[in-house]
C-alpha positions in Angstrom: 15.7 23.5 -16.8 15.7 20.4 -17.3 13.1 18.3 -19.9 10.6 16.4 -17.8 10.7 12.8 -17.7 7.1 11.2 -16.6 7.1 7.1 -15.6 7.0 4.6 -18.0 5.5 1.1 -16.3 6.3 -1.0 -19.4 9.7 -2.8 -18.1 7.1 -3.1 -14.5 4.9 -4.5 -15.9 7.1 -7.1 -18.5 8.6 -8.5 -15.3 7.7 -12.4 -14.2 6.9 -12.9 -10.0 9.6 -15.3 -8.0 8.1 -17.9 -9.2 8.7 -17.2 -13.0 4.5 -16.8 -13.3 2.6 -13.4 -14.4 1.8 -11.6 -12.2 -2.4 -10.7 -10.8 -0.6 -7.3 -8.3 1.3 -4.9 -9.7 3.2 -2.3 -7.0 4.3 1.5 -8.2 5.8 3.6 -5.8 7.6 6.7 -6.5 8.3 10.1 -5.7 5.3 12.6 -6.4 5.1 14.3 -10.3 6.2 11.2 -11.7 3.5 10.7 -13.6 2.4 7.3 -11.7 -0.9 7.7 -11.8 -1.6 9.3 -15.0 0.7 5.8 -17.4 -1.9 3.8 -15.5 -4.9 6.0 -16.3 -3.8 5.9 -19.7 -3.1 2.2 -20.4 -6.6 1.6 -18.8 -8.4 4.3 -20.9 -6.8 2.8 -24.2 -6.9 -0.7 -23.3 -10.9 0.0 -23.8 -10.7 1.7 -26.9 -9.2 -0.1 -28.6 -10.1 -4.2 -27.0 -13.3 -2.9 -24.6 -11.6 -4.3 -21.7 -13.7 -2.7 -18.7 -11.7 -1.9 -15.6 -12.5 -1.1 -11.7 -11.4 2.4 -10.3 -10.6 1.2 -6.6 -11.3 4.1 -3.8 -10.8 3.6 0.3 -14.0 5.3 0.9 -17.7 6.4 -0.4 -17.3 9.1 0.0 -14.9 9.4 -2.6 -16.4 8.3 -5.2 -18.2 11.2 -5.5 -17.6 13.1 -9.3 -15.5 10.0 -9.7 -15.0 10.3 -13.5 -14.3 14.2 -13.2 -11.1 12.5 -11.1 -10.2 10.3 -12.7 -10.2 11.4 -16.2 -9.4 15.2 -15.8 -5.8 15.1 -16.7 -5.6 12.5 -19.2 -8.6 14.1 -21.0 -6.6 17.3 -21.6 -3.2 15.0 -22.6 -4.3 12.2 -24.8 -8.0 12.3 -24.7 -9.4 15.4 -25.7 -12.5 14.1 -28.0 -14.0 11.9 -25.1 -15.8 12.6 -22.6 -16.2 10.3 -19.1 -19.5 10.5 -16.6 -20.5 9.0 -13.9 -23.6 6.8 -12.7 -24.4 5.9 -8.6 -25.7 2.8 -8.3 -26.9 1.0 -6.1 -27.9 3.5 -4.0 -24.3 4.8 -4.2 -22.5 1.1 -3.1 -20.9 1.4 -7.3 -20.4 3.9 -9.5 -20.7 2.8 -13.8 -18.1 4.8 -15.6 -19.4 5.8 -18.9 -16.6 6.7 -22.0 -18.4 9.1 -24.6 -22.0 7.3 -22.9 -20.2 2.9 -23.2 -19.7 1.9 -20.5 -16.4 1.5 -20.1 -16.0 0.6 -16.1 -17.0 1.1 -12.2 -15.5 2.9 -9.4 -16.1 0.8 -5.9 -15.2 1.9 -2.4 -13.3 -0.9 -0.7 -15.2 -0.1 3.0 -18.1 -1.3 0.4 -16.8 -4.7 0.3 -19.4 -6.6 1.9 -22.0 -5.0 0.0 -19.9 -4.8 -3.4 -20.5 -8.7 -2.8 -24.1 -8.5 -3.4 -23.7 -6.9 -7.4 -20.2 -9.1 -7.9 -22.1 -10.3 -11.0 -22.3 -6.3 -12.1 -18.6 -6.9 -12.6 -17.8 -10.0 -14.6 -16.2 -8.3 -17.2 -13.6 -6.1 -15.5 -10.8 -7.1 -17.6 -8.1 -4.7 -14.7 -9.0 -3.2 -11.8 -6.4 0.6 -10.3 -6.1 1.5 -6.6 -4.3 4.9 -6.7 -3.1 6.0 -3.0 -3.3 2.7 -1.2 -1.0 4.2 1.1 -2.2 6.9 3.5 -0.6 9.4 4.1 -2.0 9.8 7.5 -2.0 6.4 8.2 -5.7 6.6 7.4 -7.0 3.0 6.6 -10.4 1.0 6.7 -10.4 -1.3 9.8 -9.4 -4.9 8.1 -8.7 -3.0 4.8 -6.3 -6.4 3.6 -9.3 -8.2 4.0 -11.9 -6.4 2.0 -10.0 -4.9 -0.9 -9.4 -8.9 -0.7 -13.0 -9.3 -1.0 -13.6 -6.5 -3.3 -11.5 -8.5 -6.4 -12.7 -11.7 -5.5 -15.9 -10.3 -6.4 -14.7 -9.0 -9.4 -12.6 -12.1 -10.6 -15.2 -14.2 -11.0 -17.7 -14.5 -13.9 -17.3 -15.9 -17.6 -18.2 -19.5 -16.8 -14.6 -19.3 -14.5 -14.6 -19.8 -10.8 -11.7 -17.6 -10.9 -10.6 -14.6 -13.3 -6.9 -13.7 -13.8 -7.7 -9.3 -12.5 -5.0 -7.5 -12.4 -4.4 -4.7 -10.8 -2.4 -2.3 -10.4 -1.9 -0.5 -7.0 -0.2 3.4 -6.8 1.8 5.5 -4.4 4.3 7.6 -3.0 6.1 6.1 0.0 4.4 6.8 2.9 5.4 3.7 5.4 7.1 0.3 5.1 4.1 -0.7 8.0 1.4 -0.1 6.0 -1.4 -3.1 6.0 -0.3 -4.4 1.8 3.6 -4.2 2.6 3.2 -5.9 6.3 0.5 -8.2 4.0 2.3 -9.3 1.2 5.6 -9.2 3.4 7.4 -6.3 1.6 7.7 -4.8 4.9 10.7 -7.0 5.8 12.2 -6.8 2.4 12.1 -3.6 1.1 15.5 -1.7 1.2 16.8 2.0 0.6 18.1 0.9 -3.0 15.2 -1.1 -4.0 14.3 -0.5 -7.6 12.4 -4.1 -8.6 11.0 -6.2 -5.6 10.0 -9.7 -6.5 6.9 -11.9 -3.8 4.5 -14.1 -5.0 1.9 -13.3 -7.5 3.5 -9.5 -7.4 5.8 -7.1 -8.7 6.9 -4.0 -6.9 9.1 -0.9 -8.1 10.4 1.5 -6.2 11.6 3.6 -8.4 12.8 7.2 -8.3 12.1 10.2 -11.2 15.2 12.9 -10.5 13.2 15.6 -13.0 9.8 15.5 -10.9 12.8 15.5 -7.4 14.5 18.3 -9.4 10.8 20.7 -10.1 9.7 19.7 -6.0 13.1 21.0 -4.9 13.2 24.7 -7.6 9.3 25.5 -5.9 9.6 28.5 -4.6 6.3 27.1 -2.3 8.6 24.2 -1.3 11.9 26.0 -0.1 9.9 28.1 2.4 9.7 24.5 4.0 13.0 23.1 2.8 12.8 22.2 6.9 9.4 19.4 6.8 9.7 16.5 6.3 6.7 17.1 3.8 9.5 17.9 1.5 11.7 15.4 0.8 8.9 13.0 0.9 7.4 14.6 -1.8 10.4 15.4 -4.0 12.9 12.4 -3.2 10.7 9.8 -2.5 12.0 9.5 1.1 9.0 7.4 3.4 6.7 10.0 5.2 5.7 8.6 8.3 9.3 6.5 9.2 13.0 6.6 9.4 14.9 3.3 8.3 15.5 0.5 11.6 18.4 -1.1 11.0 19.2 -5.1 12.8 21.8 -4.8 15.1 23.2 -5.1 18.9 22.9 -2.4 20.8 25.5 -2.2 23.9 24.9 -1.7 27.5 21.9 -2.1 30.2 18.5 -2.7 29.2 15.2 -4.1 30.4 12.3 -6.1 29.1 9.2 -5.1 27.6 7.7 -7.8 27.1 7.9 -11.0 25.4 6.1 -11.4 21.5 4.1 -14.3 20.2 5.2 -14.8 16.4 4.4 -17.5 14.0 4.7 -20.2 17.6 7.9 -18.2 18.8 8.9 -16.0 21.3 10.6 -12.8 21.0 11.7 -10.5 23.3 11.4 -6.3 23.6 13.8 -5.3 25.4 14.5 -1.1 26.0 18.0 0.5 26.2 17.0 3.2 28.0 20.2 5.1 27.8 19.9 5.1 24.4 16.3 4.8 23.6 16.3 2.4 21.6 13.8 -0.4 21.8 15.6 -3.8 20.8 13.7 -7.1 19.6 15.5 -10.3 19.5 14.7 -14.1 19.2 15.0 -14.7 23.4 11.4 -14.6 24.2 10.7 -15.2 28.1 7.3 -17.0 28.6 7.2 -17.1 31.5 7.0 -13.3 31.4 3.6 -11.6 32.9 3.1 -9.4 29.7 2.4 -10.9 26.9 1.6 -10.7 23.3 0.0 -12.7 20.3 1.0 -11.1 17.1 -1.7 -13.1 15.0 -5.3 -15.2 15.4 -3.6 -18.3 15.9 -0.7 -17.4 18.2 -3.7 -16.4 20.3 -4.0 -18.4 23.6 -6.1 -17.7 27.0 -2.2 -16.6 28.4 -1.9 -13.8 25.5 -3.4 -10.8 25.0 -4.8 -9.8 21.3 -3.2 -6.8 19.6 -6.4 -4.2 19.9 -6.3 -4.5 24.1 -3.2 -2.9 23.6 -2.9 -0.3 21.2 -1.2 2.5 23.5 2.1 0.0 23.9 1.6 -0.5 20.0 1.3 3.0 19.9 4.3 3.2 21.6 6.6 1.2 20.2 5.6 3.0 16.9 6.6 6.3 17.9 10.4 4.5 18.6 9.7 3.3 14.9 9.0 6.2 13.3 12.2 7.8 14.9 14.5 4.9 13.8 15.2 4.4 17.5 13.8 0.5 16.6 16.6 -2.0 15.7 16.1 -6.2 15.5 18.7 -9.6 15.5 17.6 -10.5 12.7 14.8 -10.3 9.8 12.7 -13.3 11.2 12.5 -10.0 14.3 11.8 -7.3 12.3 9.2 -8.9 10.4 7.4 -10.1 13.9 7.8 -5.8 15.2 6.3 -5.0 11.6 3.3 -7.4 12.1 2.6 -5.8 15.5 2.7 -2.3 14.9 1.4 -1.7 11.8 -1.6 0.1 10.7 
């Protein structure tokens, strides 16, 4: 029997970003049951008890705010805070909840999908010192429309006040590894940079830890329930931390005959999508044909009268995602990979 070892985020919190500055976004991913949520939840409560620092819990949809105090506090209450109680009060017709530790306000809970309403109540959150977004990757790829924009709006609403136009409010983003093309990895340009052996990754304003907890893996694998479903991909996701919805796609050029599928325009450059039917592979390179009739603009900035936007090509993009999730996409270089990941991101 292996002695359980739980996650410790001390190293992640000590890191500087790629420019040597103190980051404002801390991203933590690992296999399930590693203790990520427990570590950061305990951190938030301890900081409130010691320094009076209030926190904000971020959820995706409004219905998730129900029983938010119990969901957040139940486990750490039993482990670390046995003499304390946490409750929540529904505010502004359910737009947000106020959290109370021993009847004293310690923080708030908000949902991303309520970003526009949260903006109207931003003065309530001027005393928030940090935010936590657990499960920022959806196992079912069910995200809010324009989720990253709404998430940024939530942070902007909170990071104001106290005589400052913008305050530093760090965000702890926690998740199991689900998809390399989740909207946050794409927006932060992580999708094209992260590799199987990446442990820590620095970006501008953020740091990421891609961890693996061996004792959690062994515990999951020893479960008789999980053994019964040994052939299911979810088992590997839960125990080993492999990306549930992805197989790694590669930078290499296929050989053989191909036919031209579409031209992608991304950041002012033209990319070509070709299908190698005998190999079941779709390949992207930089030799995009501007005269080809089927052309897709990846971003709004790339859109003009001769290009159609992504939403009008949802069926085509679903097919490309299928190839990606089955490991059948190939790229000429990292720029091509970035273009396609941006195009097919959820």
